[in-house]
ZAMARGU-4260 file (C-alpha; in steps of 0.2 Angstrom, whole numbers, plus 5000, padded with zeros to 4 digits):
<rodrens>
0) 5558/5347/5418 | 5554/5349/5400 | 5547/5366/5393 | 5529/5366/5390 | 5516/5378/5382
5) 5504/5383/5397 | 5486/5382/5394 | 5475/5398/5390 | 5466/5397/5406 | 5482/5397/5417
10) 5489/5410/5406 | 5474/5422/5409 | 5474/5418/5428 | 5493/5423/5428 | 5488/5439/5418
15) 5474/5443/5430 | 5488/5443/5444 | 5495/5459/5436 | 5478/5467/5432 | 5466/5462/5445
20) 5473/5465/5462 | 5457/5468/5471 | 5439/5474/5466 | 5445/5493/5465 | 5457/5488/5450
25) 5443/5479/5441 | 5432/5495/5443 | 5447/5506/5437 | 5449/5495/5420 | 5430/5495/5417
30) 5427/5514/5420 | 5442/5518/5409 | 5434/5508/5396 | 5419/5518/5398 | 5428/5534/5397
35) 5438/5529/5381 | 5420/5524/5374 | 5415/5542/5375 | 5403/5540/5390 | 5395/5556/5398
40) 5385/5545/5411 | 5394/5531/5420 | 5384/5522/5435 | 5393/5509/5446 | 5385/5497/5457
45) 5395/5486/5470 | 5390/5474/5483 | 5402/5468/5498 | 5416/5479/5493 | 5414/5472/5475
50) 5418/5454/5481 | 5401/5447/5476 | 5395/5460/5463 | 5402/5475/5452 | 5391/5483/5438
55) 5397/5497/5426 | 5384/5504/5415 | 5389/5518/5402 | 5381/5528/5388 | 5396/5526/5377
60) 5397/5521/5359 | 5395/5502/5362 | 5402/5488/5353 | 5395/5478/5338 | 5394/5459/5337
65) 5413/5458/5330 | 5420/5470/5343 | 5411/5461/5358 | 5416/5444/5353 | 5435/5451/5352
70) 5433/5461/5368 | 5436/5445/5379 | 5452/5439/5369 | 5469/5442/5376 | 5478/5456/5368
75) 5464/5463/5358 | 5461/5482/5359 | 5453/5496/5350 | 5463/5509/5359 | 5480/5508/5351
80) 5484/5519/5335 | 5494/5507/5324 | 5508/5498/5333 | 5516/5512/5342 | 5517/5509/5360
85) 5526/5527/5363 | 5509/5535/5358 | 5495/5529/5370 | 5482/5542/5371 | 5468/5532/5378
90) 5466/5526/5396 | 5461/5507/5396 | 5476/5501/5384 | 5476/5483/5392 | 5468/5473/5380
95) 5469/5458/5391 | 5459/5466/5405 | 5442/5459/5401 | 5450/5441/5397 | 5460/5441/5414
100) 5444/5447/5424 | 5434/5433/5417 | 5446/5420/5421 | 5444/5425/5440 | 5425/5429/5440
105) 5408/5427/5432 | 5408/5441/5419 | 5394/5446/5408 | 5396/5460/5394 | 5380/5469/5386
110) 5382/5482/5373 | 5372/5491/5359 | 5378/5503/5346 | 5368/5518/5340 | 5364/5510/5323
115) 5359/5493/5330 | 5340/5489/5335 | 5344/5479/5351 | 5358/5475/5361 | 5370/5460/5363
120) 5377/5450/5378 | 5391/5437/5381 | 5396/5429/5396 | 5409/5419/5403 | 5408/5407/5418
125) 5423/5395/5423 | 5432/5400/5408 | 5416/5394/5397 | 5411/5407/5385 | 5393/5408/5380
130) 5386/5412/5363 | 5382/5430/5358 | 5363/5433/5360 | 5352/5448/5359 | 5346/5458/5374
135) 5335/5473/5378 | 5346/5489/5383 | 5349/5507/5378 | 5365/5513/5368 | 5381/5509/5379
140) 5388/5495/5387 | 5385/5486/5403 | 5398/5475/5411 | 5393/5464/5426 | 5406/5455/5437
145) 5401/5443/5451 | 5410/5431/5463 | 5427/5438/5461 | 5441/5426/5464 | 5428/5412/5468
150) 5439/5401/5459 | 5456/5407/5466 | 5453/5405/5485 | 5471/5410/5489 | 5468/5428/5481
155) 5451/5428/5489 | 5458/5427/5508 | 5470/5442/5505 | 5457/5453/5501 | 5452/5466/5515
160) 5435/5470/5524 | 5420/5474/5514 | 5421/5492/5521 | 5441/5493/5516 | 5436/5487/5498
165) 5422/5499/5496 | 5433/5513/5502 | 5447/5509/5490 | 5433/5507/5475 | 5427/5525/5480
170) 5444/5532/5480 | 5448/5525/5462 | 5431/5533/5456 | 5435/5549/5465 | 5451/5550/5454
175) 5443/5546/5438 | 5429/5558/5441 | 5441/5573/5445 | 5450/5570/5429 | 5434/5570/5419
180) 5422/5583/5426 | 5412/5582/5410 | 5405/5565/5414 | 5392/5561/5427 | 5396/5548/5439
185) 5384/5539/5450 | 5389/5526/5463 | 5377/5514/5471 | 5376/5498/5481 | 5371/5489/5497
190) 5388/5492/5504 | 5389/5511/5503 | 5379/5527/5503 | 5374/5532/5486 | 5384/5547/5477
195) 5378/5557/5462 | 5391/5569/5454 | 5382/5578/5440 | 5392/5583/5425 | 5400/5599/5424
200) 5404/5611/5410 | 5411/5629/5407 | 5426/5638/5414 | 5422/5633/5432 | 5419/5614/5428
205) 5435/5608/5436 | 5432/5619/5452 | 5414/5612/5452 | 5419/5594/5451 | 5434/5596/5464
210) 5421/5604/5476 | 5409/5588/5473 | 5424/5575/5476 | 5435/5585/5489 | 5422/5597/5497
215) 5418/5614/5495 | 5429/5619/5509 | 5445/5614/5499 | 5439/5625/5485 | 5436/5639/5496
220) 5453/5638/5504 | 5463/5635/5488 | 5470/5645/5473 | 5469/5640/5455 | 5484/5636/5444
225) 5486/5640/5426 | 5504/5638/5421 | 5512/5635/5405 | 5530/5633/5399 | 5540/5623/5385
230) 5525/5612/5381 | 5521/5609/5400 | 5503/5614/5406 | 5499/5613/5424 | 5482/5617/5431
235) 5471/5613/5446 | 5469/5619/5464 | 5481/5620/5478 | 5477/5622/5496 | 5482/5637/5507
240) 5496/5632/5519 | 5484/5633/5534 | 5472/5621/5526 | 5483/5605/5528 | 5481/5587/5533
245) 5490/5574/5543 | 5494/5564/5529 | 5496/5564/5509 | 5480/5556/5504 | 5472/5572/5500
250) 5484/5575/5486 | 5478/5570/5468 | 5489/5571/5454 | 5485/5569/5435 | 5495/5567/5420
255) 5487/5568/5404 | 5470/5564/5411 | 5478/5548/5420 | 5478/5547/5439 | 5496/5544/5445
260) 5505/5542/5462 | 5522/5548/5458 | 5537/5552/5469 | 5543/5566/5459 | 5528/5576/5459
265) 5524/5572/5478 | 5542/5577/5482 | 5541/5593/5472 | 5525/5598/5481 | 5533/5594/5498
270) 5547/5606/5494 | 5537/5621/5488 | 5526/5620/5505 | 5541/5616/5517 | 5543/5635/5520
275) 5525/5636/5527 | 5520/5620/5535 | 5525/5609/5550 | 5535/5594/5545 | 5521/5582/5550
280) 5508/5591/5540 | 5504/5589/5521 | 5496/5601/5508 | 5480/5597/5500 | 5481/5598/5480
285) 5472/5593/5465 | 5485/5595/5451 | 5483/5591/5431 | 5498/5590/5421 | 5498/5590/5403
290) 5512/5586/5391 | 5515/5578/5374 | 5513/5559/5375 | 5530/5556/5367 | 5537/5564/5382
295) 5529/5551/5395 | 5531/5532/5397 | 5514/5526/5405 | 5519/5508/5404 | 5530/5507/5419
300) 5518/5499/5430 | 5504/5486/5425 | 5490/5497/5434 | 5498/5513/5426 | 5497/5522/5443
305) 5516/5527/5440 | 5523/5536/5424 | 5541/5540/5419 | 5545/5558/5412 | 5557/5560/5398
310) 5563/5576/5407 | 5560/5573/5425 | 5569/5589/5430 | 5558/5601/5418 | 5543/5593/5426
315) 5548/5595/5444 | 5553/5613/5441 | 5538/5618/5432 | 5527/5610/5445 | 5537/5620/5459
320) 5535/5637/5449 | 5517/5634/5446 | 5513/5632/5465 | 5525/5645/5470 | 5518/5657/5460
325) 5500/5653/5467 | 5506/5654/5485 | 5513/5672/5481 | 5497/5677/5473 | 5488/5671/5488
330) 5497/5684/5499 | 5492/5685/5517 | 5476/5674/5515 | 5473/5662/5528 | 5461/5647/5527
335) 5443/5650/5532 | 5442/5634/5542 | 5452/5643/5555 | 5438/5655/5557 | 5424/5642/5556
340) 5432/5633/5571 | 5434/5649/5581 | 5415/5652/5576 | 5411/5635/5583 | 5421/5639/5599
345) 5411/5654/5603 | 5395/5644/5600 | 5400/5630/5612 | 5387/5630/5626 | 5395/5618/5637
350) 5411/5629/5637 | 5401/5645/5640 | 5391/5635/5654 | 5408/5631/5663 | 5412/5649/5665
355) 5394/5656/5667 | 5391/5658/5686 | 5373/5666/5684 | 5362/5656/5696 | 5346/5663/5690
360) 5337/5655/5674 | 5335/5673/5669 | 5350/5677/5659 | 5347/5696/5660 | 5347/5696/5680
365) 5363/5705/5682 | 5361/5705/5701 | 5371/5689/5702 | 5390/5687/5700 | 5398/5689/5684
370) 5410/5676/5674 | 5427/5680/5678 | 5437/5678/5662 | 5455/5679/5663 | 5464/5691/5654
375) 5451/5705/5651 | 5454/5712/5666 | 5472/5713/5664 | 5483/5728/5659 | 5486/5722/5642
380) 5467/5721/5637 | 5466/5740/5632 | 5451/5743/5620 | 5443/5759/5615 | 5425/5759/5617
385) 5422/5770/5601 | 5434/5773/5586 | 5439/5790/5586 | 5434/5800/5571 | 5451/5800/5562
390) 5451/5780/5563 | 5434/5779/5557 | 5438/5790/5541 | 5454/5780/5538 | 5444/5764/5538
395) 5431/5771/5527 | 5443/5778/5514 | 5456/5764/5513 | 5446/5748/5517 | 5460/5739/5523
400) 5458/5719/5522 | 5466/5716/5539 | 5457/5732/5545 | 5462/5745/5559 | 5469/5740/5576
405) 5457/5743/5590 | 5466/5735/5604 | 5478/5721/5612 | 5475/5707/5625 | 5484/5693/5632
410) 5500/5704/5629 | 5501/5694/5611 | 5485/5696/5602 | 5478/5711/5592 | 5460/5715/5589
415) 5456/5724/5573 | 5441/5728/5564 | 5438/5729/5544 | 5422/5735/5536 | 5413/5719/5539
420) 5424/5709/5550 | 5433/5707/5567 | 5451/5701/5567 | 5461/5692/5579 | 5480/5694/5576
425) 5494/5684/5583 | 5508/5697/5584 | 5523/5686/5586 | 5518/5673/5573 | 5514/5687/5561
430) 5530/5696/5564 | 5539/5680/5563 | 5534/5679/5545 | 5537/5696/5541 | 5556/5696/5547
435) 5558/5679/5538 | 5552/5685/5521 | 5563/5700/5523 | 5579/5689/5528 | 5574/5678/5511
440) 5573/5695/5500 | 5589/5702/5506 | 5599/5685/5504 | 5592/5683/5486 | 5599/5700/5483
445) 5616/5696/5490 | 5621/5696/5508 | 5609/5701/5522 | 5613/5719/5529 | 5622/5719/5545
450) 5623/5731/5560 | 5641/5733/5570 | 5641/5731/5588 | 5651/5745/5596 | 5656/5733/5610
455) 5656/5714/5604 | 5644/5702/5613 | 5654/5688/5620 | 5645/5672/5623 | 5652/5657/5633
460) 5649/5641/5627 | 5656/5622/5627 | 5671/5621/5617 | 5663/5609/5604 | 5649/5622/5601
465) 5663/5636/5598 | 5671/5625/5586 | 5653/5622/5576 | 5650/5640/5575 | 5667/5645/5570
470) 5667/5632/5556 | 5650/5639/5550 | 5655/5657/5552 | 5656/5661/5533 | 5638/5655/5531
475) 5632/5665/5546 | 5641/5680/5539 | 5630/5680/5523 | 5616/5682/5535 | 5622/5696/5543
480) 5628/5688/5559 | 5647/5690/5561 | 5655/5678/5574 | 5673/5676/5580 | 5681/5663/5592
485) 5686/5671/5607 | 5697/5659/5618 | 5692/5641/5619 | 5675/5642/5627 | 5668/5659/5620
490) 5661/5666/5604 | 5662/5685/5601 | 5647/5693/5591 | 5654/5708/5581 | 5639/5711/5569
495) 5621/5706/5569 | 5607/5706/5555 | 5599/5725/5554 | 5584/5717/5553 | 5583/5711/5570
500) 5585/5728/5577 | 5586/5729/5596 | 5573/5716/5598 | 5583/5699/5598 | 5592/5691/5613
505) 5608/5689/5604 | 5614/5676/5617 | 5599/5665/5615 | 5600/5667/5597 | 5619/5661/5595
510) 5614/5646/5608 | 5600/5641/5598 | 5610/5641/5583 | 5624/5631/5591 | 5610/5618/5595
515) 5605/5618/5577 | 5623/5615/5570 | 5624/5599/5581 | 5609/5593/5573 | 5612/5600/5554
520) 5630/5594/5552 | 5643/5604/5543 | 5648/5609/5525 | 5637/5605/5510 | 5623/5598/5523
525) 5623/5614/5532 | 5621/5624/5516 | 5605/5616/5512 | 5599/5620/5530 | 5599/5639/5526
530) 5580/5642/5527 | 5580/5633/5544 | 5594/5646/5550 | 5584/5660/5543 | 5568/5653/5552
535) 5577/5653/5569 | 5584/5670/5567 | 5567/5677/5562 | 5559/5669/5578 | 5572/5677/5588
540) 5570/5693/5579 | 5551/5696/5580 | 5540/5705/5592 | 5539/5694/5607 | 5524/5688/5616
545) 5521/5698/5631 | 5526/5715/5623 | 5512/5729/5623 | 5511/5737/5607 | 5506/5756/5603
550) 5491/5758/5591 | 5503/5764/5578 | 5514/5749/5578 | 5499/5737/5578 | 5493/5746/5563
555) 5511/5746/5554 | 5510/5727/5557 | 5493/5725/5549 | 5499/5735/5533 | 5515/5725/5532
560) 5506/5708/5533 | 5494/5714/5519 | 5509/5718/5509 | 5519/5703/5512 | 5517/5685/5503
565) 5513/5670/5514 | 5509/5681/5529 | 5493/5672/5533 | 5503/5657/5542 | 5519/5658/5553
570) 5535/5649/5547 | 5529/5634/5556 | 5512/5633/5546 | 5500/5641/5560 | 5489/5653/5555
575) 5493/5672/5560 | 5476/5679/5561 | 5457/5674/5562 | 5443/5682/5554 | 5425/5684/5560
580) 5412/5691/5549 | 5400/5703/5555 | 5386/5691/5550 | 5394/5678/5562 | 5395/5689/5576
585) 5377/5695/5574 | 5372/5676/5573 | 5381/5673/5590 | 5369/5686/5597 | 5354/5680/5589
590) 5352/5696/5578 | 5353/5688/5560
</rodrens>
């Protein structure tokens, strides 16, 4: 078959296959054009998920007649300074976007500059271009796209439902809005609920826009990032570990103002949070990375959703340091949505009715039998009716964030009181985190301190488990656990980590580690599992559920939590405490 030159119509439709994947990709191109035009207000209207209508109106600089004519030509752009493809600072660089869209849909473009007395409009239908004619409009540009893929039925049938396409458009606009808080975004249409995100300004502009898009709960349960090193700047918000999701869809990354979905950034975030989350939970983040445009390649993907960094290692290191610093600054804090859920549980009338045995309609008739709530009449539920004078004075003078211990119930939960709140603390989860952090601190300084056993503890195990423990003995020795082979089917424990004190069941710990070794492997792979090994030791060395604590022990635990980073969640990502404000409690009793 001889080589031939393809007609422009077919070339444009092939190009559209790269640029126009679905209605959301059209919206992305059009809104990015509006942003590059300096718009401060962008209104988006859709119908049937964008299949039948997409309309984008902005108040940007607009186009004159010559620019309007060129805007629908392939490879025509106003967004590339000179011919340097390595210095792209605009968003909508692809000049053939409008030409490609016009090849697979009805397209009309209206535009007016500040100097012009009226606007101008040009349209494309079935690859036929109209003449430019005048129209009445304000300064800016209006682009209307109708009947997407009407001339490409094969592409049309692969689009998803109207609802799914509408959702995809909303996600694209969310990302663009978060990257441009100074711009007002209005989203409307017969296929959706209306959205209006007013423009934001000042120091809190980013937080305010993130609150608009991702919800005020996220902002309330996150910490700000402000990191800079070697020309790399990282800003944004990262959620507390206890404010997590079941997938990574609530992770937003922006590089030089461009929304990206990059494996390097996802992996770095995952690695930092691995200490504080379940394996099937994901952190919530909105991170903005800035670096020199020469150190970034944005032409990796036609839709520019992927980028390539000149120094990927530096970016990964900077991101991890920024988040880690933020996590350490968050200290013992736990997310407020845990308290909200607790408050809702207290207010659940159905649950109360299930326990309530009052038969009289008068709730103050105490002649009837009282509800029998398990736990409150057990020995572990020891409460003091009134704080003694010394405790009241201590609370007044020190204003401890986690308060003063008042009692313990269900042999695992501490009740504490601060100046303005009631706190419930999981003693095992909290102490588990404390021991874990102490293990890490000592390991960073060298080896974990050990405590010699006067009489070695001999543990019988299957021969294969003994062999695994013997092979891993040098690693355990760094953690203060000294093991020796004792015959074919036994292990002798000569020293244990001093951090464990007398609390740990060493036999159960060693058996647990043997089970872990069977899963983790040996040698280099085992070295990568150091944090998991520490986590198992911390779990066995923490205050167990079922242990009744003295009041001074409970208060000591609270003070340690206040002084230990990440103590708001245990090593499995669960919260270690719940806080109910005095106002919430008063509301429960109708006093507010």
